[in-house]
N, C-alpha and C positions, 0 to 999 in steps of 0.2 A: 713290355714285350722284348724278348731277346732276339736280336736280328743278326746274330753271327753263328757260325757253325764251329764245331770243334776242329782244331788243326788236324788235317789228314782226312776229314770227312769227305766222302765222295758223293756227288750228286749226278744222276744220269743227265747227259747232255740234252736229251730231248725235253727236259722240263727245267732247264736252266737257261737264263738269258745269255750268259757267257758261252755256254756250250752251243746254243743255237747260232750265235754269231760265228763261231768257228766252223760249225757244220755248214752254214749257209754259203761258205766260200768254196765248198767242194763241188766237183763235177757230179753228174748223176751216177756215173760208174763208181767213183770213189765213195759216194754216199752209200750206194748199194752194198759195197764191200764192207765198209765200216759198220753199217747197221744190220748186216745179215743175221746176226744172232741176237739182236735186240728183242727183248720180250715186252717192252713198253708197259711196265708195271703202272697201274693206276694208283696215284697218291691222293688225288682229290678229284672232284667232278670236272675240274678244268684241265686235267692232264690229257695230253694228246696220246692216244693209245694205238695208233696204227700208222704204218709207214706212208700210206698214200695221203692221209691228212697231214702228216708231218712234212712231206715234200711240198705240199701246197703252202703250208705255213712258212717254210723256208723261202719259197718264191716271194712271198710277201715281205719277208725280212730283207731280202736282197733289194727290193724296190724301195722300201722305206728307210733303209740304211741303219736300222736298229732293231733290237729284239726285246721282248718282255716275257718274263715269267709272271703270269697273272694268276697267282695263287695255284700254280700247277703242282707244287710240291707241298706247300704249307698254306692252309687257309689263313687269310688275313695278311699275307706277305706278298709283296711285288718286288720285282727287280727289273731294271731297264739297263740294257747294255748296248754298246756300239763297238764295231770292229776297229782294230788298229792295224794299219798297213805298213809294210816295209818299203824300201826304196824301189823295189820291183813291182809294187802294187799287190803283193800277196798278203793275205790276212795272217798275222803272226800272233795276235793276242786280242784281247778285248778289255774294255773298261766298263764298270757298271756302278749303279747306285741302287740301294735297296731301302725299303721302308715298309711300314704297315699301311693299311688302307687310308688311314688318316693323313699320313705323310705323303702318300702317292695316290690321291683321289683321282677319279676319272677325269675331272676337269683340268688337272695339272699334268696329265701324262704327256701330252704333246710338247708342252713347255720344257718339262724335265728331259724328255727324249732329245729335243733340240740341243739342250745344254750339254748332255752327255755326248752326243754326236760331235759337237764342236770341240769338246775336250779330246775326243778320240782323233779328230782331224789334226789338232795341234800336236799331239803326241806323234802321230804319223809323220807330220812334216818334219819334226825333229829327227826322225829316223830316215829322212830323205825322200819321203813320199811327196809327189807333186800332184 
C-alpha cells in the first residue's frame, strides 16, 4: 500500500491529523473565520462533515495533545500527529506518523500517539518551548 502523496497534493485540514493539530490551536473566532467557506466534503464514512462536530473534535484534540486521521480521507490509512510549539507557546507546526491499519492497529494507537507527542515536545524544546 502506498502511504505517501504526490508533492504538492493538498488535503483538507479537517480530515488531516496535521491540519487538525494546527486548527486546534486557534480561538473560536479564528476557527470560524478560517472555516467559514469550508464545505466539509465527505471522503469516507469517517470524515467529519459539519462544523459543530469538528469543533467538538478539536476540543478533544486540545485535551489529549494529539490528533488522528482515522481513515477520514482514505480507507485503510491512519495518521497520528502532535503539535510543535515555539518559544512563546504558539503552535507553529506538527509532526506525524502514518500507516495502514496493520501498522497502526487500535491497540497500538495510544502507544504510538505518546511516542509522537514526545517527539513533538523534544522538537518544541529545541525551539525554546518550556
